C-alpha positions in Angstrom: -52.0 89.9 149.4 -49.7 92.5 148.6 -49.3 93.3 144.9 -45.4 92.7 145.6 -46.3 89.1 147.0 -47.9 88.3 144.0 -45.1 89.3 141.8 -43.1 87.3 144.0 -44.8 84.1 143.3 -44.6 84.9 139.8 -40.8 84.7 139.9 -40.9 81.5 142.3 -42.9 79.7 139.3 -40.6 81.4 136.7 -37.2 80.4 139.0 -38.4 76.4 139.1 -39.0 76.4 135.3 -35.2 77.6 134.8 -33.6 75.1 137.6 -35.7 72.5 135.9 -33.9 73.9 132.3 -30.8 74.0 134.6 -31.0 70.6 135.5 -31.8 68.8 132.3 -28.6 70.8 130.6 -26.7 69.6 133.0 -27.8 65.9 133.0 -26.6 66.3 129.1 -23.5 67.8 129.6 -22.5 65.2 132.0 -23.9 62.5 129.4 -21.1 63.9 127.2 -18.1 62.7 129.1 -19.3 59.2 128.6 -20.5 59.8 125.0 -18.3 62.4 123.2 -20.3 62.1 120.0 -23.8 62.5 121.5 -25.7 65.7 119.5 -22.6 65.7 117.6 -23.3 68.5 115.2 -26.4 70.0 116.5 -25.2 70.8 120.4 -21.9 71.3 121.3 -20.5 70.6 124.6 -19.8 73.9 125.6 -23.3 75.5 124.6 -25.0 72.9 126.8 -22.4 73.8 129.5 -23.0 77.6 129.0 -27.2 76.8 128.9 -26.2 74.9 132.3 -24.2 77.8 133.8 -26.5 80.8 132.9 -29.8 79.2 134.0 -28.1 78.7 137.5 -27.5 81.9 138.0 -30.8 83.6 136.9 -33.1 80.9 138.3 -31.2 81.9 142.0 -31.4 85.2 140.8 -35.3 84.8 140.4 -35.3 83.1 143.5 -33.6 85.9 145.3 -36.0 88.6 143.8 -39.0 86.7 144.4 -38.0 86.3 148.4 -37.3 89.7 148.7 -40.6 90.8 147.2 -42.5 88.9 149.5 -40.7 89.5 152.7 -40.6 93.3 152.0 -44.1 94.4 152.6 -44.2 92.7 155.8 -40.9 93.8 157.1 -41.8 97.9 156.1 -45.9 97.9 156.2 -47.1 98.9 153.0 -46.8 98.0 149.5 -43.5 97.9 147.3 -42.7 101.1 145.7 -42.6 101.2 141.8 -44.5 97.7 141.7 -46.0 98.7 138.7 -42.3 98.6 137.0 -41.2 95.7 138.4 -44.4 93.7 137.2 -43.5 94.7 134.0 -40.3 94.1 134.3 -40.7 90.1 135.3 -42.6 89.6 131.8 -39.1 91.6 130.1 -37.0 89.8 131.8 -38.4 86.5 131.3 -38.9 87.2 127.5 -35.5 87.9 127.3 -34.1 84.6 129.5 -36.2 82.9 126.3 -34.9 84.7 123.8 -30.8 84.0 125.1 -31.7 80.6 125.0 -32.8 80.2 121.5 -29.7 82.0 120.3 -27.7 80.3 122.3 -29.2 76.6 121.1 -29.7 77.7 117.3 -27.1 80.5 116.6 -24.6 79.3 119.0 -21.4 81.3 117.1 -21.0 84.9 115.7 -18.1 86.8 114.1 -15.4 88.3 115.6 -17.2 92.0 115.7 -19.5 94.2 117.8 -22.9 92.3 116.1 -21.9 89.5 117.7 -20.6 90.9 121.1 -24.4 93.0 121.1 -26.9 90.0 119.8 -25.0 86.6 119.9 -22.3 85.9 122.6 -20.0 88.0 124.6 -18.0 85.1 124.3 -16.2 85.9 128.3 -17.2 82.8 130.4 -19.9 82.7 133.1 -21.3 86.0 131.1 -22.1 85.2 127.9 -25.2 86.5 127.3 -25.0 89.1 124.5 -24.9 92.6 125.8 -28.6 93.7 125.0 -29.4 91.1 127.6 -26.7 92.4 130.0 -27.9 95.6 130.0 -31.2 94.4 130.7 -30.2 92.8 133.8 -28.8 96.1 134.8 -32.1 97.8 134.2 -34.0 94.9 136.1 -31.1 95.2 138.7 -31.3 99.2 139.4 -35.6 99.0 139.3 -35.3 95.9 141.9 -33.0 98.7 143.9 -35.2 101.3 143.5 -38.1 98.9 144.5 -36.6 98.3 148.2 -34.6 101.8 149.0 -37.9 103.5 147.3 -40.0 101.7 150.2 -38.0 102.4 152.9 -37.9 105.9 152.3 -42.1 106.0 151.5 -42.4 103.8 154.8 -40.1 106.5 156.6 -38.5 103.5 158.3 -36.1 100.8 158.2 -34.9 97.8 159.9 -31.0 96.4 160.4 -32.2 93.7 157.8 -33.6 96.0 155.0 -30.4 98.8 155.7 -28.3 95.8 154.8 -30.0 95.0 151.9 -29.7 98.5 150.7 -26.5 98.7 151.2 -25.6 95.3 149.4 -27.7 96.4 146.5 -25.3 98.8 145.4 -22.1 97.0 144.6 -25.1 94.3 143.6 -25.5 96.6 140.4 -22.0 98.4 140.0 -20.2 94.9 140.1 -22.4 93.5 137.0 -21.2 96.6 134.9 -17.2 94.6 134.8 -19.5 92.3 132.1 -19.1 95.1 129.4 -15.7 96.2 128.7 -14.0 94.2 126.3 -10.2 94.3 127.2 -7.9 93.2 125.2 -5.0 92.2 127.9 -5.8 88.6 129.2 -4.3 89.0 132.7 -5.8 92.5 132.9 -8.8 91.1 131.4 -9.4 88.2 134.0 -8.1 90.2 137.2 -11.5 92.7 136.6 -13.5 89.6 135.5 -13.2 87.7 138.6 -14.5 91.1 140.4 -18.1 90.0 138.8 -17.7 86.1 138.9 -16.3 86.3 142.7 -17.3 89.4 144.2 -20.8 89.6 142.5 -21.7 85.8 143.4 -19.5 85.3 146.7 -20.0 88.5 148.4 -22.8 90.5 147.1 -25.0 87.0 146.9 -23.5 86.2 150.3 -25.1 88.8 152.2 -28.6 88.7 149.8 -28.9 85.2 151.1 -28.1 86.3 154.7 -30.6 88.9 154.5 -33.4 86.8 152.9 -32.8 83.6 155.5 -32.8 86.2 158.6 -36.2 87.5 156.8 -37.3 83.7 156.7 -35.9 82.7 160.1 -38.0 85.3 161.9 -40.9 83.9 160.0 -39.9 80.2 160.3 -39.0 79.8 164.0 -40.1 82.9 165.4 -36.7 83.9 166.4 -35.6 87.2 167.5 -34.3 90.0 165.4 -31.5 90.9 167.5 -30.1 87.1 167.0 -30.7 87.3 163.2 -29.3 90.9 162.9 -26.7 90.4 165.1 -25.2 87.3 162.7 -26.2 89.6 159.7 -23.7 92.3 160.7 -21.2 89.5 161.2 -21.2 88.3 158.1 -21.0 92.0 156.3 -18.2 92.0 158.6 -16.1 88.9 157.3 -17.7 89.6 153.8 -15.9 93.2 153.9 -12.7 91.8 155.5 -12.4 88.3 154.2 -14.5 88.1 150.8 -12.8 90.8 149.0 -9.3 89.2 150.0 -10.1 86.2 149.1 -10.6 86.9 145.8 -7.1 86.5 146.0 -7.2 82.9 145.4 -8.4 83.5 141.6 -5.2 85.7 141.3 -2.5 82.8 141.4 -2.1 81.6 138.1 -3.2 84.8 136.0 0.0 87.1 135.7 -0.6 88.8 138.7 1.9 89.8 141.7 3.0 86.8 144.1 1.7 88.6 147.1 -1.7 87.3 145.9 -0.6 83.6 146.6 -0.4 84.4 150.8 -3.2 86.6 150.7 -6.1 84.5 148.8 -4.8 81.7 150.5 -5.6 82.9 153.9 -8.7 84.8 153.5 -10.9 82.6 151.4 -12.7 80.4 154.0 -14.5 82.5 156.3 -16.9 84.0 154.6 -20.0 81.1 155.1 -19.1 80.6 158.7 -22.0 83.6 160.0 -24.6 82.1 158.1 -23.8 78.7 159.9 -23.8 80.7 163.0 -27.0 82.4 162.3 -29.3 79.1 161.4 -27.6 76.9 164.4 -28.6 79.8 166.8 -32.1 80.5 165.9 -32.7 76.7 165.8 -31.0 76.4 169.3 -33.1 79.7 170.8 -36.4 77.9 169.4 -35.3 74.8 170.9 -34.5 76.5 174.1 -38.1 78.2 174.2 -39.7 75.2 173.4 -40.8 76.9 170.0 -42.4 74.5 167.3 -42.4 74.9 163.7 -45.3 74.6 161.5 -43.2 74.1 158.0 -41.2 71.1 158.7 -39.7 71.5 154.9 -39.0 74.8 154.8 -36.9 73.9 158.5 -35.1 70.8 156.9 -34.5 73.1 153.5 -33.0 76.2 155.8 -30.5 73.4 157.5 -29.3 72.0 154.8 -28.5 76.1 153.2 -26.8 76.2 156.3 -24.4 73.1 156.7 -24.2 73.3 152.9 -23.1 76.4 152.6 -20.4 75.4 155.5 -19.2 72.6 154.0 -19.7 72.9 150.0 -18.4 76.7 149.8 -16.3 76.6 153.2 -14.8 73.2 153.7 -14.7 72.1 149.5 -13.4 75.6 149.0 -10.8 75.9 151.2 -9.4 72.3 150.0 -8.5 74.0 146.6 -8.0 77.5 147.9 -4.0 77.2 149.3 -1.9 77.9 146.5 0.4 74.8 146.9 -3.0 72.8 146.4 -4.7 74.8 143.5 -1.5 74.3 141.5 -2.5 71.0 141.0 -6.6 71.2 141.3 -7.5 74.2 139.3 -9.3 73.8 136.1 -10.1 69.8 137.2 -13.2 68.5 138.1 -12.3 68.8 141.9 -13.0 72.9 141.0 -16.3 71.7 139.5 -17.2 69.4 142.7 -16.6 72.3 144.7 -18.6 74.7 142.4 -21.7 72.5 142.7 -21.5 72.0 146.4 -21.4 75.4 146.9 -24.2 76.8 144.8 -26.5 74.5 146.1 -25.4 74.6 149.8 -25.0 78.5 149.8 -28.1 79.6 147.8 -30.2 76.9 146.4 -31.4 75.3 149.4 -32.3 78.6 150.8 -34.6 79.3 147.8 -36.4 76.1 148.4 -36.9 76.6 151.9 -38.4 80.1 151.6 -40.8 78.7 148.8 -42.4 76.3 151.2 -42.8 79.6 153.4 -44.6 81.0 150.5 -46.6 78.2 150.0 -48.0 78.1 153.5 -49.2 81.8 153.2 -50.8 81.7 150.0 -52.3 78.2 150.9 -53.3 78.8 154.2 -51.9 75.9 155.5 -51.9 75.5 159.1 -48.8 72.8 159.5 -46.8 71.9 156.4 -45.5 68.0 156.2 -46.0 64.8 154.6 -44.0 62.3 152.5 -43.2 64.0 148.8 -41.0 66.7 150.1 -38.9 64.2 152.4 -38.4 61.9 149.2 -37.4 65.4 147.1 -35.1 66.4 149.5 -33.5 62.8 149.8 -33.3 62.6 146.2 -31.9 66.2 145.5 -29.5 66.1 148.5 -28.3 62.6 147.9 -28.0 63.1 143.7 -26.1 66.6 144.5 -23.8 64.9 147.3 -23.2 62.1 145.2 -22.4 64.2 142.2 -20.0 65.9 144.3 -18.0 63.1 145.6 -17.9 61.5 142.0 -16.5 64.7 140.7 -14.1 64.9 143.3 -12.7 61.5 142.4 -12.2 62.1 139.3 -10.6 65.4 140.2 -8.1 63.7 142.5 -7.1 61.6 139.3 -6.6 64.8 137.1 -4.6 66.3 139.7 -2.3 63.5 140.3 -2.2 61.6 137.0 -2.3 64.7 134.8 -0.8 67.7 136.9 1.5 66.4 139.6 2.8 63.3 138.0 2.3 64.0 134.1 3.4 67.7 134.4 0.5 68.9 132.4 1.2 67.8 129.1 -1.1 66.8 126.4 -0.2 62.8 127.1 -0.6 63.3 130.6 -3.9 64.9 129.6 -5.1 61.7 127.8 -4.1 59.9 130.3 -6.0 61.5 133.1 -8.9 61.5 131.1 -8.6 57.7 130.3 -7.8 56.5 133.7 -10.3 54.1 135.3 -10.5 56.5 138.5 -11.7 59.0 136.3 -13.9 57.4 134.2 -15.7 55.7 136.9 -16.3 59.1 138.6 -18.0 60.3 135.4 -20.1 57.2 135.2 -21.2 57.8 138.8 -21.5 61.3 138.4 -23.9 61.0 135.8 -26.1 58.2 137.5 -26.3 60.6 140.3 -27.3 62.9 137.9 -30.3 61.0 137.6 -31.4 60.6 141.0 -30.8 64.6 141.4 -33.6 65.2 138.3 -35.6 62.7 139.8 -35.7 64.5 142.8 -36.4 68.1 141.3 -39.6 66.4 139.6 -40.9 65.0 143.2 -40.1 69.1 144.4 -42.1 70.2 141.7 -45.0 67.9 142.1 -45.1 68.6 145.6 -45.0 72.1 145.2 -47.6 72.1 142.7 -50.1 69.7 144.8 -49.4 70.6 148.5 -52.3 71.6 150.1 -54.6 70.1 147.1 -53.9 66.5 147.9 -57.0 64.6 149.7 -56.4 64.1 152.4 -55.1 67.9 152.7 -51.7 68.2 154.8 -53.2 71.5 155.8 -55.5 69.8 157.9 -53.1 68.1 160.1 -52.2 70.1 163.2 -48.6 70.3 164.8 -49.9 68.3 167.9 -51.1 65.0 165.2 
């Protein structure tokens, strides 16, 4: 095993732990809607929400990095360049995440001064991490980019997938720099803030997961390089052609010119299509060639990734992206519904799929199947889709009762929060969050014991 692949296993382990932290604080955040006095004076709702969202970003980022560190040596036929730096920074990364979490939980707030920005909280939504931690992420991303680009240079070769990955890593670093400026004009600040939140997560991450899925499909189904690289090129073209202009759906109500209403409304829904096409084409090709997978959980999670991305990011996103609808839907639980479905479908399922591929190789399993992964697959997806539906119902109430009928007044807000449909949606969301949490624990148990249970799953051949 390459040192890079050993590092990948560490990244996946850390990612799974943070996945659990994200799930725990998501459950806590959901309960606040049922009992607003919960942990009063100890842990405010907004802090629980910050930890929930920030751990979502970090566990996925670690999953992406683990995936690349796993596939890169095999793709280029040599050890990853600068692997010693990557190994050292892994522990720095984990330590920084732990320190930031402790500060968020126990310190929570600082003054309106530079010291608070550097050491406590930047105060910008989704990028609340203090500046020292944000700088650390930049350093880690620079070393990560060097690992990939330096390996290709040292190997004196590249592939279509690695070339796309190398190009994608440049904006992955540059866009995150937007996290640092403290712009006093709110409209200007939001204008550039959305470049980070939208283009970093919805553009560079889309290409990054596309590269990972292309590498995974070749290993999982023996899909030809020509198929996955063709769809990857289409994805890059659509991200450049629609992803950047699709940024405009965030510019409807922040003081930007009115032409963003048309641009943002039209270009926002096409980004997920190539990844869906890549997976469907690969599965069709595998069927036509009578190929069989030896890793069923990886295949099922791959399919969940493709269709979850299309439905969660595409369909659910399109529902609220038109300005005529977004006028009433933005900032409601309807938006939260889209966010949950999109992140789960676009990224989380793909990381879990690659995790099962890694487990198959590291534990020398000839064939991966069983019952535990099916229970976790069912519970996680049922819980997530159920939460999405419950949030959608509550969001509809807010959009109609609070916004369209009530005119967004304080009384309308209170009326919306007290509406029976809204309350029932919040109750259903919490109950389904419990189902999701149970699915996470089953997933962890399956991952820890896969190939070690008696009789070993590895002993089963595909024919049996």
